[in-house]
N, CA, C and O atoms as CSV, one atom per row, in Angstrom:
chain,resi,resn,atom,element,x,y,z
A,1,MET,N,N,-15.392,6.285,-17.878
A,1,MET,CA,C,-14.189,7.088,-17.889
A,1,MET,C,C,-14.114,8.038,-16.701
A,1,MET,O,O,-13.014,8.384,-16.272
A,2,THR,N,N,-15.236,8.467,-16.161
A,2,THR,CA,C,-15.248,9.432,-15.075
A,2,THR,C,C,-14.533,8.915,-13.833
A,2,THR,O,O,-13.801,9.666,-13.189
A,3,ILE,N,N,-14.736,7.633,-13.483
A,3,ILE,CA,C,-14.086,7.076,-12.301
A,3,ILE,C,C,-12.569,7.099,-12.457
A,3,ILE,O,O,-11.855,7.357,-11.488
A,4,TYR,N,N,-12.071,6.836,-13.654
A,4,TYR,CA,C,-10.630,6.844,-13.888
A,4,TYR,C,C,-10.063,8.256,-13.768
A,4,TYR,O,O,-8.951,8.444,-13.275
A,5,ARG,N,N,-10.823,9.237,-14.215
A,5,ARG,CA,C,-10.368,10.625,-14.077
A,5,ARG,C,C,-10.303,11.016,-12.607
A,5,ARG,O,O,-9.386,11.722,-12.188
A,6,SER,N,N,-11.280,10.557,-11.820
A,6,SER,CA,C,-11.285,10.859,-10.389
A,6,SER,C,C,-10.099,10.222,-9.687
A,6,SER,O,O,-9.449,10.858,-8.857
A,7,ILE,N,N,-9.815,8.971,-10.016
A,7,ILE,CA,C,-8.681,8.277,-9.411
A,7,ILE,C,C,-7.377,8.959,-9.810
A,7,ILE,O,O,-6.487,9.141,-8.980
A,8,ASN,N,N,-7.267,9.334,-11.079
A,8,ASN,CA,C,-6.067,10.008,-11.548
A,8,ASN,C,C,-5.894,11.355,-10.843
A,8,ASN,O,O,-4.780,11.719,-10.468
A,9,ALA,N,N,-6.986,12.090,-10.664
A,9,ALA,CA,C,-6.919,13.379,-9.982
A,9,ALA,C,C,-6.471,13.196,-8.536
A,9,ALA,O,O,-5.679,13.988,-8.028
A,10,LEU,N,N,-6.970,12.162,-7.874
A,10,LEU,CA,C,-6.567,11.884,-6.501
A,10,LEU,C,C,-5.080,11.549,-6.435
A,10,LEU,O,O,-4.366,12.055,-5.568
A,11,ALA,N,N,-4.615,10.709,-7.338
A,11,ALA,CA,C,-3.197,10.337,-7.367
A,11,ALA,C,C,-2.323,11.566,-7.610
A,11,ALA,O,O,-1.289,11.730,-6.962
A,12,GLU,N,N,-2.730,12.424,-8.535
A,12,GLU,CA,C,-1.964,13.633,-8.814
A,12,GLU,C,C,-1.949,14.554,-7.601
A,12,GLU,O,O,-0.944,15.213,-7.338
A,13,SER,N,N,-3.038,14.604,-6.872
A,13,SER,CA,C,-3.127,15.435,-5.682
A,13,SER,C,C,-2.162,14.947,-4.601
A,13,SER,O,O,-1.453,15.747,-3.991
A,14,VAL,N,N,-2.138,13.638,-4.368
A,14,VAL,CA,C,-1.224,13.070,-3.370
A,14,VAL,C,C,0.223,13.267,-3.807
A,14,VAL,O,O,1.077,13.592,-2.982
A,15,ASN,N,N,0.509,13.077,-5.086
A,15,ASN,CA,C,1.869,13.307,-5.593
A,15,ASN,C,C,2.288,14.756,-5.382
A,15,ASN,O,O,3.430,15.031,-5.014
A,16,GLY,N,N,1.363,15.680,-5.615
A,16,GLY,CA,C,1.652,17.099,-5.407
A,16,GLY,C,C,1.945,17.402,-3.945
A,16,GLY,O,O,2.874,18.149,-3.635
A,17,LEU,N,N,1.156,16.825,-3.049
A,17,LEU,CA,C,1.398,17.014,-1.614
A,17,LEU,C,C,2.761,16.463,-1.226
A,17,LEU,O,O,3.516,17.109,-0.499
A,18,TYR,N,N,3.071,15.277,-1.709
A,18,TYR,CA,C,4.360,14.626,-1.422
A,18,TYR,C,C,5.516,15.527,-1.852
A,18,TYR,O,O,6.455,15.753,-1.089
A,19,LYS,N,N,5.438,16.033,-3.067
A,19,LYS,CA,C,6.521,16.877,-3.576
A,19,LYS,C,C,6.624,18.185,-2.795
A,19,LYS,O,O,7.724,18.636,-2.473
A,20,THR,N,N,5.474,18.795,-2.491
A,20,THR,CA,C,5.476,20.066,-1.772
A,20,THR,C,C,5.925,19.903,-0.332
A,20,THR,O,O,6.765,20.662,0.151
A,21,GLU,N,N,5.359,18.902,0.363
A,21,GLU,CA,C,5.604,18.756,1.792
A,21,GLU,C,C,6.918,18.059,2.125
A,21,GLU,O,O,7.455,18.257,3.215
A,22,LEU,N,N,7.438,17.261,1.227
A,22,LEU,CA,C,8.666,16.534,1.537
A,22,LEU,C,C,9.802,16.874,0.581
A,22,LEU,O,O,10.827,17.412,0.999
A,23,VAL,N,N,9.628,16.568,-0.673
A,23,VAL,CA,C,10.740,16.636,-1.630
A,23,VAL,C,C,11.325,18.053,-1.713
A,23,VAL,O,O,12.536,18.232,-1.581
A,24,HIS,N,N,10.472,19.050,-1.930
A,24,HIS,CA,C,10.978,20.411,-2.115
A,24,HIS,C,C,11.295,21.091,-0.786
A,24,HIS,O,O,12.259,21.852,-0.694
A,25,ARG,N,N,10.497,20.824,0.237
A,25,ARG,CA,C,10.679,21.501,1.513
A,25,ARG,C,C,11.925,21.019,2.254
A,25,ARG,O,O,12.601,21.815,2.905
A,26,ARG,N,N,12.234,19.731,2.162
A,26,ARG,CA,C,13.355,19.189,2.929
A,26,ARG,C,C,14.609,18.929,2.089
A,26,ARG,O,O,15.642,18.519,2.618
A,27,GLY,N,N,14.513,19.164,0.800
A,27,GLY,CA,C,15.667,18.940,-0.058
A,27,GLY,C,C,16.677,20.049,0.107
A,27,GLY,O,O,16.412,20.980,0.867
A,28,PRO,N,N,17.806,20.010,-0.548
A,28,PRO,CA,C,18.214,18.971,-1.483
A,28,PRO,C,C,18.629,17.687,-0.751
A,28,PRO,O,O,19.117,17.720,0.379
A,29,TRP,N,N,18.418,16.575,-1.427
A,29,TRP,CA,C,18.697,15.260,-0.862
A,29,TRP,C,C,20.103,14.825,-1.238
A,29,TRP,O,O,20.580,15.126,-2.332
A,30,ARG,N,N,20.766,14.116,-0.330
A,30,ARG,CA,C,22.138,13.650,-0.591
A,30,ARG,C,C,22.165,12.510,-1.590
A,30,ARG,O,O,23.172,12.305,-2.267
A,31,GLY,N,N,21.068,11.761,-1.693
A,31,GLY,CA,C,21.023,10.645,-2.632
A,31,GLY,C,C,19.675,9.956,-2.558
A,31,GLY,O,O,18.800,10.358,-1.792
A,32,LEU,N,N,19.517,8.925,-3.352
A,32,LEU,CA,C,18.261,8.197,-3.437
A,32,LEU,C,C,17.896,7.549,-2.103
A,32,LEU,O,O,16.728,7.543,-1.715
A,33,GLU,N,N,18.886,7.006,-1.402
A,33,GLU,CA,C,18.618,6.350,-0.126
A,33,GLU,C,C,18.060,7.351,0.892
A,33,GLU,O,O,17.159,7.014,1.661
A,34,ASP,N,N,18.581,8.554,0.900
A,34,ASP,CA,C,18.069,9.614,1.773
A,34,ASP,C,C,16.613,9.934,1.452
A,34,ASP,O,O,15.776,10.052,2.347
A,35,LEU,N,N,16.330,10.071,0.173
A,35,LEU,CA,C,14.963,10.358,-0.254
A,35,LEU,C,C,14.029,9.208,0.102
A,35,LEU,O,O,12.896,9.445,0.520
A,36,GLU,N,N,14.478,7.985,-0.054
A,36,GLU,CA,C,13.655,6.818,0.299
A,36,GLU,C,C,13.318,6.821,1.785
A,36,GLU,O,O,12.171,6.570,2.155
A,37,ARG,N,N,14.299,7.101,2.645
A,37,ARG,CA,C,14.047,7.173,4.087
A,37,ARG,C,C,13.061,8.288,4.412
A,37,ARG,O,O,12.150,8.115,5.222
A,38,GLY,N,N,13.258,9.425,3.772
A,38,GLY,CA,C,12.339,10.545,3.969
A,38,GLY,C,C,10.927,10.195,3.529
A,38,GLY,O,O,9.954,10.580,4.178
A,39,THR,N,N,10.816,9.471,2.432
A,39,THR,CA,C,9.508,9.062,1.912
A,39,THR,C,C,8.809,8.127,2.885
A,39,THR,O,O,7.609,8.269,3.121
A,40,LEU,N,N,9.534,7.178,3.450
A,40,LEU,CA,C,8.930,6.275,4.436
A,40,LEU,C,C,8.387,7.046,5.624
A,40,LEU,O,O,7.287,6.759,6.097
A,41,GLY,N,N,9.133,8.009,6.108
A,41,GLY,CA,C,8.663,8.830,7.220
A,41,GLY,C,C,7.447,9.648,6.851
A,41,GLY,O,O,6.515,9.769,7.646
A,42,TRP,N,N,7.442,10.216,5.643
A,42,TRP,CA,C,6.321,11.043,5.205
A,42,TRP,C,C,5.057,10.199,5.057
A,42,TRP,O,O,3.978,10.637,5.457
A,43,VAL,N,N,5.170,9.010,4.496
A,43,VAL,CA,C,4.004,8.135,4.324
A,43,VAL,C,C,3.442,7.734,5.691
A,43,VAL,O,O,2.225,7.702,5.878
A,44,GLY,N,N,4.325,7.431,6.640
A,44,GLY,CA,C,3.863,7.111,7.989
A,44,GLY,C,C,3.118,8.274,8.613
A,44,GLY,O,O,2.049,8.092,9.195
A,45,TRP,N,N,3.679,9.466,8.494
A,45,TRP,CA,C,3.018,10.666,9.023
A,45,TRP,C,C,1.683,10.905,8.312
A,45,TRP,O,O,0.672,11.183,8.958
A,46,PHE,N,N,1.685,10.797,6.990
A,46,PHE,CA,C,0.491,11.066,6.183
A,46,PHE,C,C,-0.656,10.134,6.569
A,46,PHE,O,O,-1.806,10.566,6.639
A,47,ASN,N,N,-0.354,8.867,6.818
A,47,ASN,CA,C,-1.400,7.884,7.108
A,47,ASN,C,C,-1.768,7.783,8.587
A,47,ASN,O,O,-2.912,7.464,8.912
A,48,HIS,N,N,-0.819,8.049,9.487
A,48,HIS,CA,C,-1.053,7.795,10.907
A,48,HIS,C,C,-1.217,9.036,11.774
A,48,HIS,O,O,-1.804,8.947,12.852
A,49,ARG,N,N,-0.718,10.188,11.340
A,49,ARG,CA,C,-0.774,11.355,12.213
A,49,ARG,C,C,-1.433,12.583,11.590
A,49,ARG,O,O,-1.933,13.442,12.316
A,50,ARG,N,N,-1.442,12.682,10.286
A,50,ARG,CA,C,-2.016,13.862,9.639
A,50,ARG,C,C,-3.524,13.863,9.802
A,50,ARG,O,O,-4.175,12.842,9.579
A,51,LEU,N,N,-4.084,15.002,10.189
A,51,LEU,CA,C,-5.520,15.122,10.396
A,51,LEU,C,C,-6.175,15.649,9.126
A,51,LEU,O,O,-5.738,16.654,8.565
A,52,PHE,N,N,-7.221,14.971,8.677
A,52,PHE,CA,C,-7.930,15.349,7.457
A,52,PHE,C,C,-9.298,15.921,7.808
A,52,PHE,O,O,-10.102,15.262,8.467
A,53,ALA,N,N,-9.556,17.126,7.374
A,53,ALA,CA,C,-10.831,17.779,7.648
A,53,ALA,C,C,-12.001,17.007,7.038
A,53,ALA,O,O,-13.058,16.883,7.658
A,54,ALA,N,N,-11.811,16.491,5.829
A,54,ALA,CA,C,-12.907,15.829,5.105
A,54,ALA,C,C,-13.420,14.574,5.804
A,54,ALA,O,O,-14.532,14.123,5.530
A,55,ILE,N,N,-12.617,14.006,6.708
A,55,ILE,CA,C,-13.054,12.782,7.391
A,55,ILE,C,C,-13.169,12.993,8.906
A,55,ILE,O,O,-13.103,12.039,9.682
A,56,GLY,N,N,-13.342,14.249,9.311
A,56,GLY,CA,C,-13.596,14.536,10.717
A,56,GLY,C,C,-12.352,14.822,11.541
A,56,GLY,O,O,-12.339,14.575,12.747
A,57,TYR,N,N,-11.312,15.337,10.910
A,57,TYR,CA,C,-10.066,15.695,11.601
A,57,TYR,C,C,-9.450,14.517,12.349
A,57,TYR,O,O,-9.044,14.631,13.506
A,58,ILE,N,N,-9.394,13.393,11.658
A,58,ILE,CA,C,-8.717,12.206,12.177
A,58,ILE,C,C,-7.789,11.678,11.086
A,58,ILE,O,O,-7.986,11.980,9.909
A,59,PRO,N,N,-6.775,10.890,11.466
A,59,PRO,CA,C,-5.873,10.320,10.449
A,59,PRO,C,C,-6.581,9.246,9.614
A,59,PRO,O,O,-7.534,8.627,10.089
A,60,PRO,N,N,-6.127,9.019,8.381
A,60,PRO,CA,C,-6.748,8.013,7.521
A,60,PRO,C,C,-6.794,6.616,8.142
A,60,PRO,O,O,-7.776,5.897,7.957
A,61,VAL,N,N,-5.760,6.221,8.868
A,61,VAL,CA,C,-5.736,4.888,9.474
A,61,VAL,C,C,-6.878,4.738,10.485
A,61,VAL,O,O,-7.530,3.695,10.546
A,62,GLU,N,N,-7.110,5.779,11.268
A,62,GLU,CA,C,-8.197,5.737,12.248
A,62,GLU,C,C,-9.559,5.690,11.553
A,62,GLU,O,O,-10.453,4.956,11.974
A,63,TYR,N,N,-9.707,6.474,10.492
A,63,TYR,CA,C,-10.960,6.479,9.738
A,63,TYR,C,C,-11.239,5.095,9.152
A,63,TYR,O,O,-12.362,4.598,9.228
A,64,GLU,N,N,-10.218,4.480,8.571
A,64,GLU,CA,C,-10.384,3.154,7.984
A,64,GLU,C,C,-10.726,2.117,9.057
A,64,GLU,O,O,-11.565,1.245,8.831
A,65,ALA,N,N,-10.085,2.209,10.212
A,65,ALA,CA,C,-10.389,1.281,11.306
A,65,ALA,C,C,-11.836,1.443,11.764
A,65,ALA,O,O,-12.517,0.455,12.040
A,66,ASN,N,N,-12.304,2.687,11.845
A,66,ASN,CA,C,-13.697,2.936,12.223
A,66,ASN,C,C,-14.655,2.356,11.192
A,66,ASN,O,O,-15.671,1.760,11.549
A,67,LEU,N,N,-14.336,2.530,9.929
A,67,LEU,CA,C,-15.181,1.985,8.855
A,67,LEU,C,C,-15.241,0.468,8.928
A,67,LEU,O,O,-16.310,-0.125,8.784
A,68,THR,N,N,-14.102,-0.153,9.151
A,68,THR,CA,C,-14.031,-1.610,9.220
A,68,THR,C,C,-14.868,-2.131,10.380
A,68,THR,O,O,-15.595,-3.113,10.231
A,69,ARG,N,N,-14.768,-1.478,11.533
A,69,ARG,CA,C,-15.567,-1.888,12.698
A,69,ARG,C,C,-17.065,-1.785,12.413
A,69,ARG,O,O,-17.847,-2.623,12.862
A,70,GLU,N,N,-17.459,-0.754,11.664
A,70,GLU,CA,C,-18.872,-0.523,11.384
A,70,GLU,C,C,-19.428,-1.456,10.318
A,70,GLU,O,O,-20.613,-1.786,10.358
A,71,THR,N,N,-18.603,-1.891,9.361
A,71,THR,CA,C,-19.131,-2.624,8.219
A,71,THR,C,C,-18.861,-4.121,8.239
A,71,THR,O,O,-19.512,-4.870,7.510
A,72,VAL,N,N,-17.924,-4.570,9.049
A,72,VAL,CA,C,-17.604,-6.000,9.103
A,72,VAL,C,C,-18.244,-6.590,10.355
A,72,VAL,O,O,-17.942,-6.152,11.465
A,73,PRO,N,N,-19.128,-7.585,10.193
A,73,PRO,CA,C,-19.769,-8.181,11.358
A,73,PRO,C,C,-18.731,-8.874,12.259
A,73,PRO,O,O,-17.731,-9.398,11.769
A,74,PRO,N,N,-18.976,-8.870,13.567
A,74,PRO,CA,C,-18.048,-9.537,14.480
A,74,PRO,C,C,-17.872,-11.011,14.086
A,74,PRO,O,O,-18.839,-11.702,13.765
A,75,GLY,N,N,-16.640,-11.463,14.117
A,75,GLY,CA,C,-16.345,-12.854,13.796
A,75,GLY,C,C,-16.226,-13.144,12.312
A,75,GLY,O,O,-15.928,-14.277,11.935
A,76,ALA,N,N,-16.450,-12.158,11.462
A,76,ALA,CA,C,-16.351,-12.372,10.032
A,76,ALA,C,C,-14.900,-12.701,9.670
A,76,ALA,O,O,-13.975,-12.041,10.143
A,77,GLY,N,N,-14.708,-13.689,8.856
A,77,GLY,CA,C,-13.385,-14.064,8.399
A,77,GLY,C,C,-12.631,-14.985,9.350
A,77,GLY,O,O,-11.491,-15.360,9.075
A,78,THR,N,N,-13.252,-15.351,10.460
A,78,THR,CA,C,-12.581,-16.288,11.387
A,78,THR,C,C,-13.062,-17.686,11.105
A,78,THR,O,O,-14.163,-17.893,10.594
A,79,GLN,N,N,-12.226,-18.642,11.444
A,79,GLN,CA,C,-12.608,-20.029,11.185
A,79,GLN,C,C,-12.638,-20.817,12.459
A,79,GLN,O,O,-12.939,-22.010,12.439
């Protein structure tokens, strides 16, 4: 059960950030389509440009790319 609580806490944390940083700060929204466009921009920023202290002040995409380079042997998955 502990792993599920951790995952749920992480999801709630990201939802809270989303609401604080986008929904409430940039609202009111004209409609659902406006909010959807705003959400796409926020997700792009969150994954590609936002710097996270816990992973060395780099964006999540860069951290994941570094992990993949370190853990996947060269040529793995090629045929």
